[in-house]
DSSP file (Angstrom, degrees, kcal/mol; ACC not computed):
  #  RESIDUE AA STRUCTURE BP1 BP2  ACC     N-H-->O    O-->H-N    N-H-->O    O-->H-N    TCO  KAPPA ALPHA  PHI   PSI    X-CA   Y-CA   Z-CA
    1    1 A M     >        0   0    0      0, 0.0     4,-1.7     0, 0.0     5,-0.1   0.000 360.0 360.0 360.0 -42.4  -57.7   19.4  -30.6
    2    2 A M  H  >  +     0   0    0      1,-0.2     4,-1.9     2,-0.2     5,-0.1   0.863 360.0  52.9 -66.0 -36.9  -58.7   22.7  -32.2
    3    3 A I  H  > S+     0   0    0      1,-0.2     4,-2.4     2,-0.2    -1,-0.2   0.916 107.9  49.7 -67.2 -43.0  -60.9   21.0  -34.8
    4    4 A S  H  > S+     0   0    0      1,-0.2     4,-2.2     2,-0.2    -1,-0.2   0.865 109.5  52.5 -65.8 -34.1  -62.9   19.0  -32.2
    5    5 A A  H  X S+     0   0    0     -4,-1.7     4,-2.3     2,-0.2    -1,-0.2   0.908 110.3  48.2 -66.0 -40.9  -63.5   22.1  -30.2
    6    6 A R  H  X S+     0   0    0     -4,-1.9     4,-2.7     2,-0.2     5,-0.2   0.915 111.3  49.8 -64.6 -42.9  -64.9   23.9  -33.3
    7    7 A I  H  X S+     0   0    0     -4,-2.4     4,-2.7     1,-0.2    -2,-0.2   0.910 110.9  50.2 -62.6 -41.9  -67.1   20.9  -34.1
    8    8 A T  H  X S+     0   0    0     -4,-2.2     4,-2.5     2,-0.2    -2,-0.2   0.925 111.9  47.1 -62.0 -45.4  -68.4   20.9  -30.6
    9    9 A V  H  X S+     0   0    0     -4,-2.3     4,-2.3     2,-0.2    -2,-0.2   0.919 114.0  47.6 -63.8 -44.0  -69.2   24.6  -30.6
   10   10 A L  H  X S+     0   0    0     -4,-2.7     4,-2.2     2,-0.2    -2,-0.2   0.905 112.0  50.0 -63.8 -41.6  -70.9   24.3  -34.0
   11   11 A T  H  X S+     0   0    0     -4,-2.7     4,-2.6    -5,-0.2     5,-0.2   0.928 111.6  47.5 -63.5 -45.5  -72.9   21.3  -32.9
   12   12 A L  H  X S+     0   0    0     -4,-2.5     4,-2.6     1,-0.2    -1,-0.2   0.901 110.6  53.2 -62.0 -40.1  -74.1   23.1  -29.8
   13   13 A G  H  < S+     0   0    0     -4,-2.3     4,-0.5    -5,-0.2    -1,-0.2   0.901 112.2  44.3 -61.5 -41.3  -75.0   26.2  -31.8
   14   14 A L  H  < S+     0   0    0     -4,-2.2     3,-0.5     1,-0.2    -2,-0.2   0.904 116.7  45.4 -69.4 -41.7  -77.1   24.1  -34.2
   15   15 A V  H  < S+     0   0    0     -4,-2.6   100,-0.2     1,-0.2    -2,-0.2   0.879 117.5  41.6 -70.8 -38.7  -78.8   22.1  -31.4
   16   16 A L  S  < S+     0   0    0     -4,-2.6    -1,-0.2    -5,-0.2    -2,-0.2   0.333  86.6 110.7 -98.4   7.8  -79.6   25.0  -29.1
   17   17 A T  S    S-     0   0    0     -4,-0.5    98,-0.6    -3,-0.5    96,-0.1  -0.412  86.4 -79.7 -75.4 159.9  -80.7   27.6  -31.6
   18   18 A G        -     0   0    0     94,-0.3     2,-0.3    96,-0.2    -1,-0.1  -0.328  59.1-172.9 -56.5 137.4  -84.3   28.6  -31.6
   19   19 A C        -     0   0    0     94,-0.3    92,-2.8    -3,-0.1     2,-0.3  -0.889   8.1-148.2-134.9 165.6  -86.3   26.0  -33.5
   20   20 A G  E     -A  110   0A   0     -2,-0.3     2,-0.4    90,-0.2    90,-0.2  -0.882   8.0-151.0-137.5 164.9  -89.9   25.6  -34.7
   21   21 A V  E     -A  109   0A   0     88,-2.6    88,-3.1    -2,-0.3     2,-0.3  -0.993  16.6-148.6-134.1 138.0  -92.7   23.2  -35.4
   22   22 A K  E     -A  108   0A   0     -2,-0.4     2,-0.3    86,-0.2    86,-0.2  -0.815  10.9-173.7-109.6 150.5  -95.4   23.6  -38.0
   23   23 A A  E     -A  107   0A   0     84,-2.1    84,-3.3    -2,-0.3     2,-0.5  -0.992  19.2-133.3-138.6 146.1  -99.0   22.3  -37.9
   24   24 A D  E     +A  106   0A   0     -2,-0.3    82,-0.2    82,-0.2     3,-0.1  -0.884  28.4 165.0-106.2 123.8 -101.6   22.5  -40.6
   25   25 A F    >   +     0   0    0     80,-2.6     3,-2.0    -2,-0.5    81,-0.1  -0.130  30.9 134.1-121.0  33.0 -105.1   23.6  -39.8
   26   26 A G  T 3   +     0   0    0      1,-0.3    -1,-0.1    78,-0.0     4,-0.1   0.651  62.8  64.1 -61.6 -18.4 -106.1   24.1  -43.5
   27   27 A D  T 3  S+     0   0    0     78,-0.1    -1,-0.3    -3,-0.1    78,-0.1   0.477  95.1  72.3 -85.4  -1.3 -109.5   22.4  -43.1
   28   28 A R  S <  S-     0   0    0     -3,-2.0    -3,-0.1    77,-0.1   129,-0.1  -0.811  95.1 -92.2-114.2 153.4 -110.8   25.0  -40.6
   29   29 A P     >  -     0   0    0      0, 0.0     4,-2.2     0, 0.0     3,-0.3  -0.377  35.7-125.4 -61.6 139.3 -111.9   28.7  -41.2
   30   30 A T  H  > S+     0   0    0      1,-0.2     4,-2.6     2,-0.2     5,-0.2   0.892 108.0  50.2 -55.1 -46.8 -109.0   31.1  -40.7
   31   31 A E  H  > S+     0   0    0      1,-0.2     4,-2.2     2,-0.2    -1,-0.2   0.868 109.9  51.5 -64.5 -35.5 -110.7   33.3  -38.2
   32   32 A Q  H  > S+     0   0    0     -3,-0.3     4,-2.1     2,-0.2    -1,-0.2   0.911 110.9  47.5 -66.8 -42.5 -111.7   30.2  -36.1
   33   33 A V  H  X S+     0   0    0     -4,-2.2     4,-2.5     2,-0.2    -2,-0.2   0.928 111.4  51.7 -63.1 -44.9 -108.0   29.0  -36.1
   34   34 A W  H  X S+     0   0    0     -4,-2.6     4,-1.9     1,-0.2    -2,-0.2   0.907 111.1  46.6 -60.4 -43.9 -106.8   32.5  -35.1
   35   35 A R  H  X S+     0   0    0     -4,-2.2     4,-2.5     2,-0.2    -1,-0.2   0.876 111.9  51.0 -67.9 -36.9 -109.2   32.7  -32.2
   36   36 A A  H  X S+     0   0    0     -4,-2.1     4,-2.3     2,-0.2     5,-0.2   0.903 108.0  52.6 -66.7 -40.1 -108.3   29.2  -31.0
   37   37 A L  H  X S+     0   0    0     -4,-2.5     4,-1.8     1,-0.2    -2,-0.2   0.914 112.2  46.2 -59.6 -42.8 -104.6   30.0  -31.1
   38   38 A Q  H  X S+     0   0    0     -4,-1.9     4,-2.7     2,-0.2     5,-0.2   0.925 110.6  51.9 -65.2 -45.7 -105.2   33.1  -29.0
   39   39 A A  H  X S+     0   0    0     -4,-2.5     4,-1.9     1,-0.2    -2,-0.2   0.908 111.7  45.7 -60.4 -43.5 -107.4   31.3  -26.5
   40   40 A V  H  < S+     0   0    0     -4,-2.3    -1,-0.2     2,-0.2    -2,-0.2   0.867 113.5  50.1 -69.8 -35.4 -104.8   28.6  -25.9
   41   41 A A  H  < S+     0   0    0     -4,-1.8    -2,-0.2    -5,-0.2    -1,-0.2   0.916 114.8  43.3 -66.3 -42.2 -102.0   31.1  -25.6
   42   42 A E  H  < S+     0   0    0     -4,-2.7    -2,-0.2     1,-0.3    -1,-0.2   0.783 125.9  30.9 -76.6 -27.6 -103.9   33.2  -23.1
   43   43 A Q  S  < S-     0   0    0     -4,-1.9    -1,-0.3    -5,-0.2    -2,-0.1  -0.595  81.0-170.9-131.6  71.2 -105.2   30.3  -21.0
   44   44 A P        -     0   0    0      0, 0.0     2,-0.6     0, 0.0    13,-0.1  -0.288  12.2-145.8 -67.3 149.1 -102.6   27.5  -21.1
   45   45 A D        +     0   0    0      1,-0.1    85,-0.1    -5,-0.1    11,-0.1  -0.936  28.8 161.8-119.9 108.4 -103.6   24.1  -19.7
   46   46 A Y        +     0   0    0     -2,-0.6     9,-1.4     9,-0.2     2,-1.0   0.107  38.2 118.3-110.6  19.3 -100.8   22.2  -18.0
   47   47 A D        +     0   0    0      7,-0.2     2,-0.3     2,-0.0     7,-0.1  -0.779  44.3 175.2 -88.2 103.5 -103.0   19.8  -16.0
   48   48 A H        -     0   0    0     -2,-1.0     6,-0.1     2,-0.2     5,-0.1  -0.814  42.9-128.1-114.7 148.6 -102.0   16.4  -17.5
   49   49 A E  S    S+     0   0    0     -2,-0.3     2,-0.8     4,-0.1    -1,-0.1   0.821 100.0  73.3 -64.0 -29.4 -103.1   12.9  -16.5
   50   50 A D  S >  S-     0   0    0      1,-0.1     3,-2.5     3,-0.0     4,-0.2  -0.784  79.1-150.4 -86.0 112.8  -99.4   12.0  -16.3
   51   51 A Y  G >  S+     0   0    0     -2,-0.8     3,-1.0     1,-0.3    -1,-0.1   0.732  92.9  65.1 -59.9 -22.2  -98.1   13.7  -13.1
   52   52 A T  G 3  S+     0   0    0      1,-0.2    -1,-0.3    29,-0.1    -3,-0.1   0.586 103.6  48.0 -76.3  -7.4  -94.6   14.0  -14.7
   53   53 A K  G <  S+     0   0    0     -3,-2.5     2,-0.3    -5,-0.1    -1,-0.2   0.284  86.5 110.8-112.8   8.1  -96.1   16.4  -17.3
   54   54 A R    <   +     0   0    0     -3,-1.0     2,-0.3    -4,-0.2    -7,-0.2  -0.673  41.0 173.1 -87.2 138.0  -98.0   18.7  -14.9
   55   55 A W        -     0   0    0     -9,-1.4     2,-0.5    -2,-0.3    -9,-0.2  -0.939  28.9-129.2-137.2 159.4  -96.9   22.2  -14.4
   56   56 A T  E     -B   78   0A   0     22,-2.6    22,-2.0    -2,-0.3     2,-0.7  -0.952  24.6-130.1-108.8 130.2  -98.1   25.4  -12.6
   57   57 A V  E     +B   77   0A   0     -2,-0.5    20,-0.2    20,-0.2     3,-0.1  -0.713  29.3 173.8 -81.3 116.3  -98.2   28.6  -14.7
   58   58 A V  E    S+     0   0A   0     18,-2.7     2,-0.3    -2,-0.7    -1,-0.2   0.850  70.7   4.9 -88.3 -42.2  -96.5   31.3  -12.6
   59   59 A E  E     -B   76   0A   0     17,-1.5    17,-2.7     2,-0.0    -1,-0.4  -0.996  58.0-178.6-146.9 139.1  -96.5   34.0  -15.3
   60   60 A N  E     -B   75   0A   0     -2,-0.3     2,-0.6    15,-0.2    15,-0.2  -0.841   5.4-179.4-142.3 100.3  -98.1   34.1  -18.8
   61   61 A I  E     -B   74   0A   0     13,-3.1    13,-2.6    -2,-0.3     2,-0.5  -0.905   8.3-175.0-105.3 119.1  -97.6   37.3  -20.8
   62   62 A V  E     -B   73   0A   0     -2,-0.6     2,-0.5    11,-0.2    11,-0.2  -0.957   9.6-171.4-120.0 128.1  -99.2   37.2  -24.2
   63   63 A T  E     -B   72   0A   0      9,-2.6     9,-2.9    -2,-0.5     2,-0.5  -0.982  10.9-157.4-118.4 124.6  -98.9   39.9  -26.9
   64   64 A I  E     -B   71   0A   0     -2,-0.5     2,-0.8     7,-0.2     7,-0.2  -0.895   8.2-165.4-108.9 125.5 -101.2   39.5  -29.9
   65   65 A D  E  >> -B   70   0A   0      5,-3.2     5,-1.9    -2,-0.5     4,-1.0  -0.870   6.3-176.8-107.7  96.0 -100.3   41.2  -33.2
   66   66 A E  T  45S+     0   0    0     -2,-0.8     3,-0.3     1,-0.2    -1,-0.2   0.886  79.5  54.9 -61.1 -40.9 -103.5   41.1  -35.2
   67   67 A A  T  45S+     0   0    0      1,-0.2    -1,-0.2     2,-0.1    -2,-0.0   0.909 119.1  31.2 -63.0 -44.1 -101.9   42.6  -38.3
   68   68 A D  T  45S-     0   0    0      2,-0.1    -1,-0.2    -3,-0.0    -2,-0.2   0.459 103.8-126.6 -92.9  -1.6  -99.1   40.1  -38.6
   69   69 A R  T  <5 +     0   0    0     -4,-1.0    32,-2.8    -3,-0.3     2,-0.4   0.938  63.2 139.7  53.1  50.5 -101.2   37.2  -37.1
   70   70 A R  E   < -BC  65 100A   0     -5,-1.9    -5,-3.2    30,-0.2     2,-0.5  -0.968  40.3-160.3-127.7 141.2  -98.5   36.6  -34.6
   71   71 A I  E     -BC  64  99A   0     28,-2.9    28,-2.8    -2,-0.4     2,-0.5  -0.985   6.0-158.7-121.3 123.5  -98.7   35.7  -30.9
   72   72 A D  E     -BC  63  98A   0     -9,-2.9    -9,-2.6    -2,-0.5     2,-0.5  -0.899  12.6-169.8-102.1 128.4  -95.7   36.3  -28.6
   73   73 A I  E     -BC  62  97A   0     24,-3.1    24,-3.0    -2,-0.5     2,-0.5  -0.973  14.5-176.8-123.9 127.0  -95.8   34.3  -25.4
   74   74 A H  E     +BC  61  96A   0    -13,-2.6   -13,-3.1    -2,-0.5     2,-0.4  -0.981  22.1 175.4-120.5 116.5  -93.5   34.7  -22.4
   75   75 A R  E     -BC  60  95A   0     20,-2.7    20,-3.0    -2,-0.5     2,-0.5  -0.968  24.3-160.9-133.9 135.7  -94.3   32.0  -19.8
   76   76 A E  E     -BC  59  94A   0    -17,-2.7   -18,-2.7    -2,-0.4   -17,-1.5  -0.965  18.4-179.3-113.2 128.4  -92.8   30.9  -16.5
   77   77 A L  E     +BC  57  93A   0     16,-2.9    16,-2.6    -2,-0.5     2,-0.3  -0.906   3.1 175.6-123.8 152.4  -93.7   27.4  -15.3
   78   78 A E  E     +BC  56  92A   0    -22,-2.0   -22,-2.6    -2,-0.3     2,-0.3  -0.988   3.3 166.6-150.7 161.7  -92.8   25.6  -12.1
   79   79 A R  E     - C   0  91A   0     12,-2.0    12,-2.8    -2,-0.3     2,-0.6  -0.978  33.6-127.8-162.9 162.6  -93.5   22.3  -10.3
   80   80 A V  E     - C   0  90A   0     -2,-0.3     2,-0.6    10,-0.2    10,-0.2  -0.964  30.2-154.0-116.7 109.5  -92.3   20.1   -7.6
   81   81 A L  E     - C   0  89A   0      8,-3.1     8,-2.5    -2,-0.6     2,-0.6  -0.751  11.2-172.4 -90.6 119.3  -91.9   16.6   -9.1
   82   82 A V        +     0   0    0     -2,-0.6     5,-0.1     6,-0.2    -2,-0.0  -0.941   6.2 179.2-116.3 112.2  -92.3   13.9   -6.5
   83   83 A R    >   -     0   0    0     -2,-0.6     3,-1.4     4,-0.3    -2,-0.0  -0.793  41.5 -83.0-108.3 154.0  -91.4   10.4   -7.7
   84   84 A P  T 3  S+     0   0    0      0, 0.0     3,-0.1     0, 0.0    -1,-0.1  -0.266 110.9   4.4 -56.0 138.0  -91.6    7.2   -5.7
   85   85 A R  T 3  S+     0   0    0      1,-0.2     2,-0.3    -3,-0.0    -3,-0.0   0.781 113.3  95.8  57.5  33.7  -88.4    6.6   -3.6
   86   86 A S  S <  S-     0   0    0     -3,-1.4    -1,-0.2     3,-0.0     3,-0.1  -0.973  79.1 -96.6-144.7 161.8  -86.8    9.9   -4.5
   87   87 A N        -     0   0    0     -2,-0.3    -4,-0.3     1,-0.1    -6,-0.1  -0.458  52.3 -91.9 -73.9 148.5  -86.4   13.4   -3.1
   88   88 A P        -     0   0    0      0, 0.0     2,-0.5     0, 0.0    -6,-0.2  -0.349  40.0-147.7 -59.2 140.7  -88.8   16.1   -4.4
   89   89 A L  E     -C   81   0A   0     -8,-2.5    -8,-3.1    -3,-0.1     2,-0.5  -0.955   1.8-151.1-118.6 115.4  -87.4   18.0   -7.3
   90   90 A H  E     -C   80   0A   0     -2,-0.5     2,-0.4   -10,-0.2   -10,-0.2  -0.744  21.6-176.6 -86.3 127.3  -88.2   21.7   -7.8
   91   91 A Q  E     -C   79   0A   0    -12,-2.8   -12,-2.0    -2,-0.5     2,-0.4  -0.964  13.6-170.0-128.5 143.5  -88.1   22.7  -11.5
   92   92 A E  E     -C   78   0A   0     -2,-0.4     2,-0.4   -14,-0.2   -14,-0.2  -0.989   5.6-171.1-129.3 141.0  -88.6   26.0  -13.2
   93   93 A V  E     -C   77   0A   0    -16,-2.6   -16,-2.9    -2,-0.4     2,-0.5  -0.994   7.5-160.0-133.4 139.2  -89.0   26.5  -17.0
   94   94 A H  E     -C   76   0A   0     -2,-0.4     2,-0.4   -18,-0.2   -18,-0.2  -0.979  10.4-169.1-118.1 129.6  -89.1   29.7  -19.0
   95   95 A W  E     -C   75   0A   0    -20,-3.0   -20,-2.7    -2,-0.5     2,-0.5  -0.969  14.0-175.2-118.8 133.6  -90.6   29.8  -22.5
   96   96 A S  E     +C   74   0A   0     -2,-0.4    16,-3.2   -22,-0.2    17,-0.8  -0.971  27.6 172.0-120.6 112.4  -90.3   32.6  -25.1
   97   97 A I  E     -CD  73 111A   0    -24,-3.0   -24,-3.1    -2,-0.5     2,-0.4  -0.909  27.8-158.8-127.4 144.8  -92.5   31.5  -28.0
   98   98 A Q  E     -CD  72 110A   0     12,-2.6    12,-3.0    -2,-0.3     2,-0.5  -0.997   8.7-168.5-119.9 129.6  -93.8   33.0  -31.2
   99   99 A V  E     -CD  71 109A   0    -28,-2.8   -28,-2.9    -2,-0.4     2,-0.4  -0.980  10.1-172.8-116.1 122.8  -96.9   31.5  -32.8
  100  100 A T  E     -CD  70 108A   0      8,-2.5     8,-2.7    -2,-0.5     2,-0.8  -0.965  21.2-142.1-123.3 129.7  -97.5   32.7  -36.3
  101  101 A L  E     - D   0 107A   0    -32,-2.8     6,-0.2    -2,-0.4     3,-0.1  -0.813  29.6-165.4 -87.8 113.5 -100.6   32.0  -38.5
  102  102 A L  E >>  - D   0 106A   0      4,-3.7     3,-1.1    -2,-0.8     4,-0.6  -0.452  33.7 -71.2 -94.5 167.3  -99.2   31.6  -42.0
  103  103 A P  G >4 S+     0   0    0      0, 0.0     3,-0.6     0, 0.0    -1,-0.2  -0.260 121.1  32.0 -56.2 146.1 -101.1   31.5  -45.3
  104  104 A G  G 34 S-     0   0    0      1,-0.2   -79,-0.2    -3,-0.1     3,-0.1   0.641 129.9 -78.2  79.0  15.0 -103.2   28.4  -45.8
  105  105 A N  G <4 S+     0   0    0     -3,-1.1   -80,-2.6     1,-0.3     2,-0.4   0.806  85.3 150.4  60.6  32.3 -103.8   28.1  -42.1
  106  106 A E  E <<  -AD  24 102A   0     -4,-0.6    -4,-3.7    -3,-0.6     2,-0.5  -0.792  33.9-149.6 -88.8 139.5 -100.4   26.7  -41.4
  107  107 A V  E     -AD  23 101A   0    -84,-3.3   -84,-2.1    -2,-0.4     2,-0.6  -0.941   5.9-156.1-117.5 130.9  -99.2   27.5  -37.9
  108  108 A L  E     -AD  22 100A   0     -8,-2.7    -8,-2.5    -2,-0.5     2,-0.6  -0.928   4.6-166.7-107.5 122.0  -95.5   28.0  -37.0
  109  109 A F  E     +AD  21  99A   0    -88,-3.1   -88,-2.6    -2,-0.6     2,-0.4  -0.942  17.4 179.7-107.7 114.0  -94.6   27.5  -33.3
  110  110 A E  E     -AD  20  98A   0    -12,-3.0   -12,-2.6    -2,-0.6     2,-0.6  -0.942  28.8-137.1-124.0 138.7  -91.1   28.8  -32.7
  111  111 A S  E     - D   0  97A   0    -92,-2.8   -14,-0.2    -2,-0.4     4,-0.1  -0.824  12.8-163.8 -86.4 124.8  -88.9   29.0  -29.6
  112  112 A V  S    S+     0   0    0    -16,-3.2   -94,-0.3    -2,-0.6    -1,-0.2   0.873  73.1  61.0 -76.7 -38.5  -87.3   32.4  -29.5
  113  113 A D  S    S-     0   0    0    -17,-0.8   -94,-0.3     1,-0.1     2,-0.2  -0.513 106.3 -86.6 -85.3 155.8  -84.7   31.3  -26.9
  114  114 A P        +     0   0    0      0, 0.0     2,-0.3     0, 0.0   -97,-0.2  -0.444  62.3 164.8 -60.6 130.4  -82.2   28.5  -27.5
  115  115 A E        -     0   0    0    -98,-0.6    -4,-0.1  -100,-0.2     3,-0.0  -0.954  46.7 -92.9-144.1 160.1  -83.8   25.3  -26.6
  116  116 A I    >>  -     0   0    0     -2,-0.3     4,-1.7     1,-0.1     3,-1.2  -0.666  40.3-129.6 -73.3 126.8  -83.4   21.6  -27.0
  117  117 A P  H 3> S+     0   0    0      0, 0.0     4,-2.6     0, 0.0     5,-0.2   0.823 105.2  55.5 -52.4 -38.0  -85.4   20.6  -30.1
  118  118 A S  H 3> S+     0   0    0      1,-0.2     4,-2.1     2,-0.2     5,-0.1   0.851 106.5  51.6 -66.5 -31.7  -87.2   17.7  -28.4
  119  119 A H  H <> S+     0   0    0     -3,-1.2     4,-2.4     2,-0.2    -1,-0.2   0.901 111.2  47.4 -68.6 -40.5  -88.4   20.1  -25.6
  120  120 A V  H  X S+     0   0    0     -4,-1.7     4,-2.8     2,-0.2     5,-0.2   0.915 110.8  52.3 -65.0 -42.6  -89.8   22.5  -28.3
  121  121 A Q  H  X S+     0   0    0     -4,-2.6     4,-2.4    -5,-0.2    -2,-0.2   0.921 110.9  47.1 -59.0 -45.5  -91.4   19.6  -30.1
  122  122 A F  H  X S+     0   0    0     -4,-2.1     4,-2.1     2,-0.2    -1,-0.2   0.924 113.9  46.7 -64.1 -44.9  -93.2   18.5  -26.9
  123  123 A E  H  X S+     0   0    0     -4,-2.4     4,-2.2     2,-0.2    -2,-0.2   0.890 112.5  50.8 -65.6 -39.0  -94.4   22.0  -26.0
  124  124 A A  H  X S+     0   0    0     -4,-2.8     4,-3.1     2,-0.2     5,-0.2   0.919 110.1  49.4 -64.0 -43.4  -95.6   22.6  -29.5
  125  125 A E  H  X S+     0   0    0     -4,-2.4     4,-2.3    -5,-0.2    -2,-0.2   0.878 109.7  51.8 -64.9 -37.0  -97.5   19.4  -29.5
  126  126 A R  H  X S+     0   0    0     -4,-2.1     4,-1.7     2,-0.2    -1,-0.2   0.935 113.5  44.8 -61.9 -45.5  -99.1   20.3  -26.2
  127  127 A Y  H  X S+     0   0    0     -4,-2.2     4,-2.0     1,-0.2    -2,-0.2   0.942 114.6  47.2 -63.2 -50.1 -100.1   23.6  -27.6
  128  128 A F  H  X S+     0   0    0     -4,-3.1     4,-2.8     1,-0.2    -1,-0.2   0.839 107.9  56.6 -65.1 -33.3 -101.4   22.2  -30.9
  129  129 A T  H  X S+     0   0    0     -4,-2.3     4,-2.1    -5,-0.2    -1,-0.2   0.917 107.9  48.0 -63.2 -42.4 -103.4   19.5  -29.1
  130  130 A S  H  X S+     0   0    0     -4,-1.7     4,-1.8     2,-0.2    -2,-0.2   0.899 112.1  49.6 -64.3 -40.1 -105.2   22.1  -27.1
  131  131 A V  H  X S+     0   0    0     -4,-2.0     4,-2.5     1,-0.2    -2,-0.2   0.930 110.2  50.4 -63.6 -45.1 -106.0   24.1  -30.3
  132  132 A R  H  X S+     0   0    0     -4,-2.8     4,-2.2     1,-0.2     6,-0.2   0.880 107.1  54.6 -62.0 -38.0 -107.3   20.9  -32.0
  133  133 A R  H  X>S+     0   0    0     -4,-2.1     5,-1.8     2,-0.2     4,-0.6   0.925 110.3  46.2 -61.3 -43.8 -109.6   20.2  -29.1
  134  134 A L  H ><5S+     0   0    0     -4,-1.8     3,-0.9     1,-0.2    -2,-0.2   0.934 114.2  47.4 -63.3 -45.7 -111.1   23.6  -29.3
  135  135 A L  H 3<5S+     0   0    0     -4,-2.5    -1,-0.2     1,-0.3    -2,-0.2   0.802 110.0  53.0 -68.3 -28.5 -111.5   23.4  -33.1
  136  136 A A  H 3<5S-     0   0    0     -4,-2.2    -1,-0.3    -5,-0.2    -2,-0.2   0.583 110.3-121.3 -82.0  -9.5 -113.0   19.9  -32.8
  137  137 A G  T <<5 +     0   0    0     -3,-0.9    -3,-0.2    -4,-0.6    -2,-0.1   0.682  57.6 155.7  77.2  16.3 -115.6   21.1  -30.4
  138  138 A L      < -     0   0    0     -5,-1.8    -1,-0.2    -6,-0.2    15,-0.1  -0.367  59.0 -77.1 -71.0 157.0 -114.4   18.6  -27.7
  139  139 A P        -     0   0    0      0, 0.0    -1,-0.2     0, 0.0    -3,-0.0  -0.312  58.3-167.4 -55.7 132.2 -115.1   19.5  -24.1
  140  140 A T        -     0   0    0     -3,-0.1   -10,-0.0    -6,-0.1     5,-0.0  -0.869  30.1 -87.7-122.2 155.9 -112.6   22.1  -23.0
  141  141 A P    >>  -     0   0    0      0, 0.0     4,-2.3     0, 0.0     3,-1.3  -0.323  40.2-119.2 -58.6 145.1 -111.7   23.4  -19.6
  142  142 A E  H 3> S+     0   0    0      1,-0.3     4,-2.0     2,-0.2     5,-0.2   0.843 110.8  61.8 -56.5 -37.5 -114.0   26.3  -18.6
  143  143 A H  H 34 S+     0   0    0      1,-0.2    -1,-0.3     2,-0.2     4,-0.2   0.775 111.6  38.9 -66.0 -23.7 -111.0   28.7  -18.3
  144  144 A I  H X> S+     0   0    0     -3,-1.3     3,-1.9     2,-0.1     4,-0.7   0.867 109.6  58.8 -88.3 -42.9 -110.3   28.2  -22.0
  145  145 A R  H >< S+     0   0    0     -4,-2.3     3,-1.0     1,-0.3    -2,-0.2   0.864 100.4  58.5 -54.8 -38.1 -114.0   28.1  -23.2
  146  146 A G  T 3< S+     0   0    0     -4,-2.0    -1,-0.3     1,-0.2    -2,-0.1   0.708 101.7  55.7 -65.6 -19.6 -114.6   31.6  -21.8
  147  147 A R  T <4 S+     0   0    0     -3,-1.9     2,-0.3    -5,-0.2    -1,-0.2   0.628  82.5 102.4 -88.7 -14.7 -111.8   33.0  -24.0
  148  148 A M    <<  -     0   0    0     -3,-1.0     3,-0.1    -4,-0.7  -112,-0.1  -0.535  50.0-169.2 -72.6 128.9 -113.2   31.8  -27.3
  149  149 A R  S    S+     0   0    0     -2,-0.3     2,-0.4     1,-0.3    -1,-0.2   0.756  81.3  37.2 -85.6 -27.1 -115.0   34.5  -29.2
  150  150 A V  S    S-     0   0    0   -118,-0.1    -1,-0.3  -119,-0.1     5,-0.1  -0.992  85.8-129.4-127.1 125.0 -116.5   32.0  -31.7
  151  151 A D    >>  -     0   0    0     -2,-0.4     3,-2.1     1,-0.2     4,-0.5  -0.626  18.7-139.0 -73.5 121.8 -117.7   28.6  -30.5
  152  152 A P  G >4 S+     0   0    0      0, 0.0     3,-0.8     0, 0.0    -1,-0.2   0.798  99.7  53.9 -54.7 -33.5 -116.1   26.0  -32.9
  153  153 A I  G 34 S+     0   0    0      1,-0.2    -2,-0.1   -19,-0.1   -18,-0.0   0.620 105.1  55.2 -80.4  -9.5 -119.2   23.9  -33.2
  154  154 A D  G <4 S+     0   0    0     -3,-2.1     2,-0.5     2,-0.1    -1,-0.2   0.503  88.3  90.7 -97.1  -5.1 -121.3   26.9  -34.2
  155  155 A V  S << S-     0   0    0     -3,-0.8     2,-0.1    -4,-0.5    -5,-0.0  -0.780  76.0-128.0 -95.9 131.0 -119.2   27.9  -37.2
  156  156 A E    >   -     0   0    0     -2,-0.5     3,-1.5     1,-0.1    -2,-0.1  -0.425  24.2-113.2 -74.1 154.0 -120.0   26.5  -40.6
  157  157 A E  T 3  S+     0   0    0      1,-0.3    -1,-0.1     2,-0.1    -2,-0.0   0.812 112.8  49.5 -58.3 -35.7 -117.1   24.9  -42.4
  158  158 A G  T 3         0   0    0      1,-0.2    -1,-0.3  -129,-0.1  -130,-0.0   0.462 360.0 360.0 -87.5  -0.3 -117.0   27.5  -45.2
  159  159 A S    <         0   0    0     -3,-1.5    -1,-0.2  -130,-0.1  -128,-0.2   0.490 360.0 360.0 -68.8 360.0 -117.0   30.6  -43.0
């Protein structure tokens, strides 16, 4: 009995510890990647075509450390999920995230709080997709475009 309890505690500890996801942006200029990371952190977009993935940002506190190339994000999200033939479900989510630009334009997205790894993976992919859209010069929502200091389509590849 004691061994199974220890295994359960260790497993929960491993599963719920802060975890991270990396993405490589090595083909883009460092300064451009850094500005895109900031823009997406400061103006998150949770308006998704799939209504089950839409959220409202209640609070978004972003701290940028230029020297360490790190962005700390504390974000509160909520929604009322209404599915056919079911009662409305009110949900709230809190994220504490660190985004770090590493050498070679690799980006580490880490959950500071214990989270389920698949939730961190999904949130990281949402974040990285928004960054890739900015860097590719694809049409972006106006609230994000206004935060970009350098327009991705105006920067030469070698800059």
